[in-house]
VEXBAZA-462994 format. One record per residue: residue in three letters; x, y, z of N, C-alpha, C in turn. Coordinates in steps of 0.001 Angstrom, whole numbers, plus 500000, padded with zeros to 6 digits. Layout:
<loros>
+-----+--------+--------+--------+--------+--------+--------+--------+--------+--------+
|   r |     nX |     nY |     nZ |    caX |    caY |    caZ |     cX |     cY |     cZ |
+-----+--------+--------+--------+--------+--------+--------+--------+--------+--------+
| Ala |      X |      Y |      Z |      X |      Y |      Z |      X |      Y |      Z |
...
+-----+--------+--------+--------+--------+--------+--------+--------+--------+--------+
</loros>
This chain:
<loros>
+-----+--------+--------+--------+--------+--------+--------+--------+--------+--------+
|   r |     nX |     nY |     nZ |    caX |    caY |    caZ |     cX |     cY |     cZ |
+-----+--------+--------+--------+--------+--------+--------+--------+--------+--------+
| Met | 500814 | 498787 | 500000 | 500000 | 500000 | 500000 | 500849 | 501264 | 500000 |
| Asp | 502166 | 501090 | 500206 | 503030 | 502263 | 500233 | 503033 | 503002 | 498909 |
| Val | 502712 | 502278 | 497831 | 502716 | 502906 | 496516 | 501708 | 504062 | 496455 |
| Leu | 500637 | 503966 | 497234 | 499612 | 505012 | 497216 | 500049 | 506265 | 497965 |
| Leu | 501199 | 506205 | 498635 | 501737 | 507383 | 499312 | 502739 | 508123 | 498429 |
| Asn | 503037 | 507552 | 497280 | 503988 | 508172 | 496357 | 503322 | 509374 | 495677 |
| Pro | 503908 | 510576 | 495775 | 503287 | 511765 | 495173 | 503066 | 511643 | 493668 |
| Asp | 503987 | 510991 | 492973 | 503827 | 510837 | 491522 | 502638 | 509936 | 491188 |
| Val | 502447 | 508894 | 491994 | 501311 | 508004 | 491786 | 500009 | 508739 | 492043 |
| Leu | 499964 | 509480 | 493141 | 498747 | 510241 | 493472 | 498448 | 511286 | 492399 |
| Arg | 499498 | 511896 | 491868 | 499314 | 512897 | 490817 | 498738 | 512249 | 489553 |
| Ser | 499235 | 511082 | 489202 | 498727 | 510386 | 488015 | 497272 | 509956 | 488206 |
| Leu | 496949 | 509461 | 489404 | 495569 | 509067 | 489679 | 494633 | 510270 | 489640 |
| Trp | 495095 | 511385 | 490173 | 494261 | 512581 | 490149 | 494034 | 513066 | 488714 |
| Glu | 495084 | 513053 | 487916 | 494952 | 513502 | 486532 | 494008 | 512579 | 485755 |
| Gly | 494119 | 511271 | 485982 | 493208 | 510341 | 485333 | 491771 | 510546 | 485782 |
| Thr | 491584 | 510811 | 487072 | 490242 | 511078 | 487594 | 489664 | 512346 | 486979 |
| Arg | 490496 | 513362 | 486858 | 490036 | 514624 | 486277 | 489588 | 514433 | 484828 |
| Ile | 490352 | 513679 | 484061 | 489992 | 513443 | 482663 | 488709 | 512626 | 482575 |
| Ser | 488549 | 511639 | 483458 | 487317 | 510841 | 483454 | 486105 | 511716 | 483758 |
| Leu | 486249 | 512640 | 484700 | 485147 | 513529 | 485043 | 484806 | 514473 | 483892 |
| Val | 485836 | 515025 | 483267 | 485604 | 515933 | 482138 | 484916 | 515189 | 481003 |
| Leu | 485390 | 513991 | 480701 | 484757 | 513171 | 479674 | 483279 | 512941 | 479983 |
| Ser | 482998 | 512577 | 481224 | 481626 | 512245 | 481617 | 480713 | 513458 | 481548 |
| Val | 481195 | 514591 | 482029 | 480361 | 515805 | 482046 | 480072 | 516284 | 480627 |
| Phe | 481098 | 516338 | 479782 | 480892 | 516793 | 478404 | 480013 | 515811 | 477633 |
| Ala | 480230 | 514523 | 477848 | 479424 | 513520 | 477149 | 477982 | 513555 | 477629 |
| Ala | 477777 | 513782 | 478916 | 476411 | 513869 | 479444 | 475688 | 515082 | 478872 |
| Ala | 476405 | 516209 | 478783 | 475793 | 517408 | 478209 | 475468 | 517202 | 476735 |
| Gly | 476422 | 516637 | 475990 | 476171 | 516364 | 474571 | 475065 | 515339 | 474386 |
| Gly | 475059 | 514320 | 475243 | 474014 | 513302 | 475156 | 472643 | 513856 | 475472 |
| Leu | 472574 | 514820 | 476396 | 471285 | 515423 | 476730 | 470734 | 516212 | 475550 |
| Val | 471600 | 516983 | 474896 | 471165 | 517755 | 473727 | 470708 | 516814 | 472616 |
| Leu | 471541 | 515809 | 472325 | 471182 | 514849 | 471275 | 469920 | 514070 | 471650 |
| Gly | 469784 | 513755 | 472929 | 468630 | 512994 | 473375 | 467330 | 513752 | 473207 |
| Val | 467335 | 515052 | 473544 | 466131 | 515875 | 473375 | 465770 | 515975 | 471899 |
| Ile | 466787 | 516213 | 471066 | 466536 | 516331 | 469620 | 465983 | 515018 | 469064 |
| Ala | 466617 | 513890 | 469450 | 466176 | 512584 | 468945 | 464782 | 512234 | 469453 |
| Ala | 464482 | 512589 | 470702 | 463157 | 512304 | 471251 | 462080 | 513084 | 470508 |
| Leu | 462363 | 514359 | 470225 | 461396 | 515174 | 469485 | 461253 | 514668 | 468051 |
| Ala | 462384 | 514236 | 467464 | 462327 | 513708 | 466095 | 461507 | 512427 | 466042 |
| Lys | 461709 | 511545 | 467027 | 460975 | 510277 | 467035 | 459487 | 510491 | 467259 |
| Ser | 459142 | 511574 | 467966 | 457730 | 511867 | 468238 | 457116 | 512776 | 467177 |
| Ser | 457917 | 513158 | 466196 | 457446 | 514106 | 465186 | 456416 | 513471 | 464251 |
| Gly | 455545 | 514321 | 463755 | 454581 | 513867 | 462765 | 455154 | 513847 | 461355 |
| Ile | 456381 | 514353 | 461207 | 457057 | 514358 | 459903 | 457811 | 513044 | 459746 |
| Lys | 457412 | 512234 | 458788 | 457928 | 510866 | 458683 | 459448 | 510788 | 458537 |
| Pro | 460100 | 511595 | 457658 | 461568 | 511499 | 457552 | 462271 | 511791 | 458880 |
| Leu | 461788 | 512794 | 459629 | 462377 | 513097 | 460934 | 462175 | 511941 | 461898 |
| Arg | 460978 | 511371 | 461885 | 460685 | 510258 | 462785 | 461568 | 509063 | 462468 |
| Leu | 461743 | 508748 | 461193 | 462593 | 507624 | 460796 | 464048 | 507878 | 461166 |
| Leu | 464488 | 509119 | 461006 | 465866 | 509468 | 461368 | 466086 | 509301 | 462865 |
| Gly | 465117 | 509769 | 463653 | 465224 | 509628 | 465100 | 465246 | 508167 | 465528 |
| Val | 464363 | 507368 | 464938 | 464308 | 505942 | 465271 | 465613 | 505252 | 464884 |
| Ala | 466134 | 505568 | 463703 | 467376 | 504943 | 463229 | 468542 | 505255 | 464168 |
| Tyr | 468660 | 506521 | 464543 | 469751 | 506913 | 465454 | 469649 | 506161 | 466776 |
| Ile | 468466 | 506139 | 467359 | 468287 | 505498 | 468658 | 468569 | 504002 | 468578 |
| Glu | 468040 | 503355 | 467541 | 468196 | 501908 | 467432 | 469648 | 501509 | 467163 |
| Val | 470338 | 502278 | 466328 | 471730 | 501930 | 466000 | 472627 | 502065 | 467219 |
| Phe | 472514 | 503176 | 467937 | 473440 | 503413 | 469045 | 473035 | 502686 | 470317 |
| Arg | 471780 | 502280 | 470420 | 471392 | 501430 | 471542 | 471652 | 499958 | 471236 |
| Gly | 471697 | 499621 | 469973 | 471809 | 498219 | 469578 | 473219 | 497739 | 469321 |
| Thr | 474216 | 498624 | 469448 | 475610 | 498222 | 469238 | 476436 | 498581 | 470470 |
| Pro | 477469 | 497799 | 470764 | 478286 | 498066 | 471955 | 479046 | 499393 | 471838 |
| Leu | 479204 | 500070 | 472968 | 479956 | 501324 | 472993 | 481387 | 501110 | 472526 |
| Leu | 481969 | 499972 | 472876 | 483352 | 499691 | 472479 | 483481 | 499659 | 470958 |
| Val | 482537 | 499030 | 470294 | 482560 | 498973 | 468827 | 482400 | 500378 | 468249 |
| Gln | 481540 | 501180 | 468826 | 481332 | 502544 | 468344 | 482608 | 503379 | 468469 |
| Leu | 483306 | 503237 | 469600 | 484554 | 503987 | 469781 | 485616 | 503530 | 468790 |
| Phe | 485723 | 502219 | 468576 | 486687 | 501702 | 467590 | 486365 | 502236 | 466198 |
| Phe | 485074 | 502248 | 465847 | 484689 | 502710 | 464512 | 485029 | 504187 | 464343 |
| Leu | 484701 | 505006 | 465340 | 484954 | 506444 | 465235 | 486444 | 506756 | 465182 |
| Tyr | 487246 | 505986 | 465912 | 488673 | 506321 | 466022 | 489523 | 505679 | 464924 |
| Phe | 489182 | 504455 | 464537 | 490021 | 503741 | 463577 | 489429 | 503687 | 462168 |
| Ala | 488098 | 503494 | 462073 | 487488 | 503292 | 460754 | 487055 | 504594 | 460093 |
| Leu | 486409 | 505474 | 460857 | 485874 | 506703 | 460261 | 486936 | 507572 | 459591 |
| Pro | 488145 | 507712 | 460170 | 489165 | 508505 | 459481 | 489529 | 507973 | 458095 |
| Gln | 489403 | 506671 | 457865 | 489699 | 506120 | 456548 | 488610 | 506476 | 455532 |
| Ile | 487406 | 506776 | 456042 | 486306 | 507157 | 455158 | 486316 | 508651 | 454890 |
| Thr | 486513 | 509431 | 455938 | 486412 | 510896 | 455827 | 487765 | 511572 | 455621 |
| His | 488854 | 510836 | 455896 | 490221 | 511396 | 455841 | 490385 | 512554 | 456822 |
| Val | 489592 | 512530 | 457878 | 489703 | 513525 | 458954 | 490041 | 512767 | 460231 |
| Val | 491181 | 513096 | 460836 | 491623 | 512421 | 462051 | 491431 | 513365 | 463230 |
| Leu | 490596 | 512966 | 464161 | 490334 | 513765 | 465347 | 491182 | 513263 | 466509 |
| Pro | 491519 | 514142 | 467453 | 492243 | 513677 | 468650 | 491436 | 512627 | 469403 |
| Ala | 492127 | 511763 | 470103 | 491464 | 510681 | 470824 | 490461 | 511218 | 471842 |
| Phe | 490819 | 512299 | 472530 | 489928 | 512852 | 473548 | 488634 | 513359 | 472919 |
| Thr | 488753 | 514062 | 471797 | 487568 | 514563 | 471092 | 486709 | 513407 | 470597 |
| Thr | 487362 | 512388 | 470047 | 486626 | 511217 | 469562 | 485875 | 510539 | 470696 |
| Ala | 486509 | 510461 | 471871 | 485860 | 509830 | 473024 | 484619 | 510602 | 473442 |
| Ile | 484700 | 511932 | 473455 | 483543 | 512748 | 473827 | 482415 | 512553 | 472818 |
| Ile | 482762 | 512553 | 471527 | 481739 | 512360 | 470487 | 481095 | 510984 | 470635 |
| Gly | 481913 | 509953 | 470811 | 481393 | 508596 | 470926 | 480504 | 508416 | 472149 |
| Leu | 480957 | 508913 | 473281 | 480164 | 508798 | 474505 | 478884 | 509620 | 474410 |
| Ser | 478959 | 510781 | 473758 | 477764 | 511621 | 473599 | 476728 | 510933 | 472721 |
| Leu | 477182 | 510358 | 471606 | 476249 | 509659 | 470717 | 475608 | 508467 | 471424 |
| Phe | 476409 | 507751 | 472178 | 475905 | 506587 | 472912 | 474898 | 507019 | 473986 |
| Ala | 475268 | 508037 | 474760 | 474380 | 508510 | 475827 | 473115 | 509125 | 475259 |
| Gly | 473245 | 509822 | 474116 | 472093 | 510483 | 473525 | 470993 | 509517 | 473140 |
| Ala | 471362 | 508319 | 472682 | 470361 | 507334 | 472270 | 469526 | 506877 | 473460 |
| Tyr | 470175 | 506675 | 474600 | 469440 | 506262 | 475798 | 468673 | 507429 | 476410 |
| Thr | 469292 | 508609 | 476375 | 468620 | 509789 | 476919 | 467359 | 510104 | 476125 |
| Ala | 467380 | 509846 | 474827 | 466216 | 510118 | 473981 | 464992 | 509364 | 474483 |
| Glu | 465174 | 508111 | 474838 | 464047 | 507321 | 475335 | 463588 | 507790 | 476707 |
| Ile | 464536 | 508251 | 477522 | 464174 | 508806 | 478827 | 463335 | 510064 | 478645 |
| Val | 463791 | 510949 | 477746 | 463076 | 512206 | 477510 | 461710 | 511942 | 476890 |
| Arg | 461663 | 511050 | 475923 | 460390 | 510748 | 475260 | 459383 | 510167 | 476251 |
| Gly | 459848 | 509248 | 477087 | 458960 | 508673 | 478087 | 458483 | 509704 | 479094 |
| Ser | 459361 | 510633 | 479454 | 458988 | 511675 | 480418 | 457993 | 512653 | 479815 |
| Leu | 458178 | 512989 | 478550 | 457216 | 513873 | 477883 | 455841 | 513209 | 477790 |
| Asn | 455834 | 511923 | 477502 | 454558 | 511209 | 477414 | 453888 | 511073 | 478777 |
| Ala | 454697 | 511151 | 479848 | 454150 | 511006 | 481201 | 453494 | 512295 | 481705 |
| Val | 453769 | 513408 | 481041 | 453111 | 514666 | 481435 | 451624 | 514546 | 481105 |
| Pro | 450738 | 514822 | 482047 | 449292 | 514678 | 481791 | 448841 | 515460 | 480567 |
| Ser | 447962 | 514862 | 479788 | 447482 | 515508 | 478560 | 446751 | 516806 | 478846 |
| Gly | 446234 | 516930 | 480055 | 445544 | 518165 | 480414 | 446447 | 519383 | 480386 |
| Gln | 447758 | 519172 | 480560 | 448702 | 520288 | 480495 | 448768 | 520862 | 479081 |
| Arg | 448748 | 519983 | 478094 | 448739 | 520443 | 476702 | 447431 | 521184 | 476395 |
| Glu | 446338 | 520638 | 476888 | 445042 | 521272 | 476650 | 444963 | 522638 | 477310 |
| Ala | 445516 | 522739 | 478509 | 445513 | 524026 | 479202 | 446370 | 525048 | 478465 |
| Ala | 447534 | 524608 | 477969 | 448407 | 525516 | 477225 | 447725 | 525989 | 475947 |
| Ser | 447028 | 525068 | 475286 | 446300 | 525438 | 474069 | 445190 | 526436 | 474386 |
| Ala | 444517 | 526226 | 475520 | 443440 | 527143 | 475906 | 443967 | 528534 | 476214 |
| Leu | 445225 | 528613 | 476661 | 445840 | 529910 | 476956 | 446416 | 530575 | 475714 |
| Gly | 446294 | 529915 | 474576 | 446755 | 530493 | 473320 | 448227 | 530264 | 473023 |
| Met | 448860 | 529323 | 473712 | 450269 | 529032 | 473454 | 450416 | 528229 | 472167 |
| Asn | 451478 | 528527 | 471409 | 451753 | 527721 | 470231 | 452547 | 526478 | 470634 |
| Ala | 452887 | 525644 | 469663 | 453544 | 524367 | 469959 | 454905 | 524565 | 470630 |
| Thr | 455662 | 525562 | 470164 | 456992 | 525812 | 470740 | 456879 | 526283 | 472180 |
| Gln | 455959 | 527216 | 472438 | 455772 | 527693 | 473798 | 455301 | 526578 | 474720 |
| Thr | 454402 | 525749 | 474221 | 453914 | 524629 | 475027 | 455050 | 523683 | 475387 |
| Leu | 455923 | 523416 | 474416 | 457023 | 522485 | 474646 | 457995 | 523022 | 475696 |
| Phe | 458453 | 524267 | 475494 | 459529 | 524791 | 476342 | 459031 | 525378 | 477657 |
| Asp | 457813 | 525880 | 477677 | 457313 | 526523 | 478892 | 456459 | 525610 | 479763 |
| Val | 455908 | 524565 | 479161 | 454990 | 523704 | 479912 | 455496 | 522268 | 480016 |
| Leu | 455803 | 521656 | 478871 | 456096 | 520223 | 478862 | 457499 | 519888 | 479367 |
| Leu | 458515 | 520553 | 478813 | 459884 | 520207 | 479199 | 460181 | 520434 | 480681 |
| Pro | 459738 | 521543 | 481291 | 459996 | 521691 | 482732 | 459416 | 520547 | 483562 |
| Gln | 458199 | 520111 | 483218 | 457600 | 519006 | 483969 | 458261 | 517679 | 483627 |
| Ala | 458629 | 517499 | 482372 | 459303 | 516266 | 481964 | 460676 | 516147 | 482617 |
| Thr | 461349 | 517268 | 482830 | 462660 | 517249 | 483485 | 462550 | 516687 | 484888 |
| Arg | 461533 | 517105 | 485619 | 461321 | 516588 | 486974 | 461079 | 515083 | 486951 |
| Ile | 460292 | 514624 | 485993 | 459992 | 513193 | 485890 | 461233 | 512400 | 485491 |
| Ala | 462063 | 512996 | 484625 | 463217 | 512273 | 484077 | 464429 | 512286 | 484995 |
| Met | 464442 | 513126 | 486018 | 465654 | 513327 | 486799 | 466246 | 512040 | 487391 |
| Pro | 465447 | 511136 | 487998 | 466069 | 509899 | 488519 | 466749 | 509077 | 487429 |
| Ala | 466098 | 508942 | 486272 | 466690 | 508161 | 485182 | 467922 | 508853 | 484616 |
| Leu | 467904 | 510171 | 484543 | 469076 | 510903 | 484048 | 470248 | 510761 | 485007 |
| Gly | 469952 | 510722 | 486302 | 471011 | 510495 | 487279 | 471662 | 509129 | 487089 |
| Asn | 470839 | 508109 | 486907 | 471383 | 506769 | 486657 | 472180 | 506729 | 485357 |
| Gln | 471698 | 507471 | 484370 | 472394 | 507526 | 483083 | 473784 | 508137 | 483249 |
| Phe | 473887 | 509203 | 484033 | 475188 | 509853 | 484237 | 476141 | 508930 | 484986 |
| Ile | 475635 | 508229 | 486003 | 476496 | 507317 | 486760 | 477015 | 506202 | 485850 |
| Gly | 476132 | 505672 | 485002 | 476571 | 504660 | 484043 | 477599 | 505211 | 483073 |
| Leu | 477410 | 506456 | 482651 | 478345 | 507084 | 481719 | 479703 | 507310 | 482370 |
| Leu | 479687 | 507643 | 483655 | 480934 | 507837 | 484395 | 481772 | 506560 | 484386 |
| Lys | 481115 | 505429 | 484557 | 481836 | 504152 | 484526 | 482184 | 503742 | 483095 |
| Asp | 481299 | 504050 | 482152 | 481586 | 503720 | 480747 | 482754 | 504530 | 480189 |
| Ser | 483062 | 505670 | 480819 | 484171 | 506492 | 480324 | 485490 | 505741 | 480380 |
| Ser | 485554 | 504674 | 481197 | 486785 | 503878 | 481259 | 487103 | 503223 | 479924 |
| Leu | 486078 | 503032 | 479061 | 486317 | 502422 | 477752 | 487094 | 503344 | 476822 |
| Ala | 487167 | 504632 | 477165 | 487957 | 505550 | 476338 | 489435 | 505186 | 476353 |
| Ser | 489829 | 504364 | 477313 | 491234 | 503945 | 477377 | 491642 | 503136 | 476151 |
| Val | 490666 | 502481 | 475500 | 491014 | 501639 | 474348 | 491415 | 502468 | 473141 |
| Ile | 491093 | 503766 | 473138 | 491534 | 504627 | 472037 | 492572 | 505624 | 472543 |
| Thr | 493310 | 505210 | 473566 | 494498 | 505904 | 474090 | 494190 | 507177 | 474864 |
| Val | 492975 | 507362 | 475344 | 492685 | 508493 | 476228 | 493153 | 508120 | 477628 |
| Thr | 494029 | 508924 | 478204 | 494616 | 508593 | 479501 | 493672 | 509004 | 480625 |
| Glu | 492538 | 508321 | 480688 | 491619 | 508566 | 481810 | 492070 | 507699 | 482994 |
| Leu | 491208 | 507543 | 483977 | 491614 | 506904 | 485223 | 492118 | 505480 | 485028 |
| Leu | 491409 | 504679 | 484234 | 491809 | 503286 | 484068 | 493144 | 503155 | 483354 |
| Leu | 493328 | 503898 | 482272 | 494591 | 503810 | 481540 | 495742 | 504358 | 482379 |
| Ala | 495482 | 505410 | 483155 | 496513 | 505937 | 484055 | 496921 | 504876 | 485074 |
| Thr | 495931 | 504128 | 485587 | 496221 | 503065 | 486547 | 497032 | 501945 | 485900 |
| Arg | 496651 | 501569 | 484682 | 497399 | 500520 | 483985 | 498853 | 500938 | 483772 |
| Gly | 499059 | 502211 | 483461 | 500422 | 502692 | 483295 | 501215 | 502621 | 484595 |
| Leu | 500560 | 502956 | 485707 | 501235 | 502893 | 487007 | 501553 | 501451 | 487391 |
| Val | 500633 | 500535 | 487083 | 500857 | 499115 | 487402 | 502060 | 498582 | 486629 |
| Ser | 502203 | 499006 | 485382 | 503323 | 498528 | 484563 | 504668 | 499029 | 485081 |
| Val | 504636 | 500094 | 485864 | 505885 | 500655 | 486399 | 506155 | 500166 | 487813 |
| Thr | 505121 | 500119 | 488643 | 505304 | 499794 | 490059 | 505112 | 498314 | 490383 |
| Tyr | 504434 | 497568 | 489504 | 504118 | 496157 | 489740 | 503317 | 495974 | 491035 |
| Gln | 502383 | 496877 | 491262 | 501524 | 496819 | 492447 | 500052 | 496833 | 492009 |
| Pro | 499587 | 495783 | 491321 | 498223 | 495810 | 490777 | 497140 | 495806 | 491848 |
| Val | 497363 | 495104 | 492973 | 496317 | 494989 | 493986 | 495967 | 496357 | 494557 |
| Ala | 496970 | 497071 | 495018 | 496728 | 498377 | 495639 | 496184 | 499380 | 494638 |
| Leu | 496732 | 499392 | 493434 | 496346 | 500409 | 492457 | 494947 | 500174 | 491888 |
| Tyr | 494631 | 498912 | 491549 | 493290 | 498648 | 491023 | 492229 | 498775 | 492114 |
| Ala | 492595 | 498447 | 493352 | 491663 | 498654 | 494466 | 491399 | 500146 | 494660 |
| Ala | 492442 | 500944 | 494559 | 492275 | 502398 | 494692 | 491435 | 502954 | 493559 |
| Thr | 491653 | 502442 | 492356 | 490868 | 502896 | 491203 | 489393 | 502546 | 491372 |
| Gly | 489128 | 501317 | 491813 | 487753 | 500921 | 492064 | 487099 | 501788 | 493125 |
| Leu | 487858 | 502134 | 494163 | 487333 | 502996 | 495224 | 487020 | 504391 | 494690 |
| Ile | 487876 | 504902 | 493809 | 487630 | 506223 | 493227 | 486340 | 506219 | 492406 |
| Tyr | 486155 | 505189 | 491571 | 484909 | 505090 | 490797 | 483698 | 504985 | 491719 |
| Phe | 483840 | 504206 | 492793 | 482736 | 504066 | 493751 | 482398 | 505410 | 494392 |
| Leu | 483410 | 506153 | 494822 | 483171 | 507440 | 495464 | 482561 | 508446 | 494490 |
| Leu | 483050 | 508455 | 493249 | 482491 | 509364 | 492255 | 481030 | 509021 | 491962 |
| Ser | 480739 | 507738 | 491836 | 479355 | 507310 | 491572 | 478446 | 507671 | 492738 |
| Asn | 478942 | 507466 | 493957 | 478153 | 507783 | 495140 | 477915 | 509282 | 495253 |
| Leu | 478943 | 510072 | 494941 | 478802 | 511524 | 494977 | 477797 | 511991 | 493934 |
| Ala | 477875 | 511436 | 492727 | 476933 | 511802 | 491667 | 475513 | 511414 | 492065 |
| Ser | 475364 | 510248 | 492682 | 474039 | 509808 | 493114 | 473441 | 510773 | 494121 |
| Arg | 474241 | 511215 | 495071 | 473756 | 512161 | 496082 | 473443 | 513520 | 495465 |
| Leu | 474257 | 513931 | 494499 | 474015 | 515215 | 493840 | 472691 | 515193 | 493082 |
| Phe | 472448 | 514131 | 492342 | 471190 | 514039 | 491601 | 470001 | 513870 | 492539 |
| Ala | 470212 | 513211 | 493677 | 469132 | 513098 | 494660 | 468765 | 514479 | 495199 |
| Leu | 469771 | 515324 | 495397 | 469513 | 516691 | 495861 | 468771 | 517501 | 494800 |
| Ile | 469211 | 517359 | 493547 | 468530 | 518068 | 492455 | 467089 | 517589 | 492342 |
| Glu | 466898 | 516271 | 492444 | 465545 | 515711 | 492368 | 464675 | 516246 | 493502 |
| Tyr | 465260 | 516345 | 494698 | 464511 | 516854 | 495850 | 464066 | 518291 | 495603 |
| Arg | 464969 | 519099 | 495046 | 464625 | 520505 | 494793 | 463539 | 520632 | 493719 |
| Tyr | 463612 | 519775 | 492714 | 462572 | 519798 | 491676 | 461217 | 519380 | 492242 |
| Asn | 461235 | 518435 | 493155 | 459982 | 517904 | 493689 | 459432 | 518715 | 494858 |
| Arg | 460219 | 519644 | 495381 | 459798 | 520378 | 496577 | 458466 | 521101 | 496403 |
| Pro | 458216 | 521767 | 495250 | 456907 | 522431 | 495109 | 455728 | 521470 | 495086 |
| Tyr | 456001 | 520168 | 494833 | 454913 | 519196 | 494711 | 454721 | 518388 | 495996 |
| Arg | 455552 | 518655 | 497017 | 455506 | 517828 | 498217 | 454348 | 518191 | 499135 |
| Gly | 454011 | 519469 | 499198 | 452959 | 519886 | 500106 | 451584 | 519549 | 499551 |
| Val | 450850 | 518763 | 500234 | 449498 | 518402 | 499824 | 448527 | 519088 | 500779 |
| Thr | 447706 | 519961 | 500236 | 446770 | 520706 | 501070 | 445622 | 519810 | 501492 |
| Glu | 445429 | 519740 | 502787 | 444352 | 518909 | 503303 | 443060 | 519713 | 503379 |
| Arg | 441966 | 519058 | 503089 | 440677 | 519726 | 503189 | 440331 | 519960 | 504654 |
| Pro | 439750 | 521091 | 504981 | 439372 | 521333 | 506377 | 438318 | 520332 | 506822 |
| Gln | 438453 | 519895 | 508052 | 437500 | 518929 | 508603 | 436256 | 519668 | 509068 |
| Ile | 435082 | 519172 | 508656 | 433800 | 519776 | 509042 | 433138 | 518870 | 510079 |
| Asn | 432806 | 519487 | 511217 | 432147 | 518664 | 512241 | 430644 | 518626 | 511997 |
| Ala | 429956 | 517937 | 512865 | 428501 | 517728 | 512676 | 427730 | 519013 | 512714 |
| Gly | 428298 | 520034 | 513389 | 427572 | 521308 | 513479 | 427775 | 522192 | 512260 |
| Gly | 428610 | 521754 | 511315 | 428828 | 522532 | 510093 | 429925 | 523544 | 510192 |
| Thr | 430734 | 523542 | 511280 | 431866 | 524449 | 511415 | 433149 | 523653 | 511360 |
| Glu | 434258 | 524356 | 511111 | 435567 | 523669 | 510990 | 436019 | 523182 | 512371 |
+-----+--------+--------+--------+--------+--------+--------+--------+--------+--------+
</loros>
């Protein structure tokens, strides 16, 4: 365990952790944007948009993330003759992968909003765009928050696959340290603990966000009790 007291080892682990976090945050943000767009496309009444949304979701949900990263990093440059840095490729790959799952979360949350909300917005004279952004999405966000939290935690752990395209995130940094120090037990145990702590921290953060979103809905007004004499 003395290896974990080495400043160079701690510095490498911290740098790998930082890269894993940056990857996860950027991919989650990109996946959220792609997910909203894909969800709206899949729910669209315009057939080409709907087919495009369905195709995107099915392809990226139906193939392994590892294969997608290999294709983007090794195969796509041979087709487009454009070579992107490994870190950029990892963010794009993770975003596309996360976006496909986020799309179904968003679509399900939008469908869970009571239809009366749409009717009320229409009665107030709101157009489709106003109804979506001012009425439906805010309520759908509250409904989707637990699933989005789980999605981010999964993405945080999936970011370790970026190591296969030479991104020096936490796992690859650990593998490099093991090859130098020959201390796999201590280093991989420390890496597992870091992932556990990050996942636990993210879970608590999303639980707090969920609590704040749900706070206006927690108070249930009770009807006043009427006694036999007709007074409260």
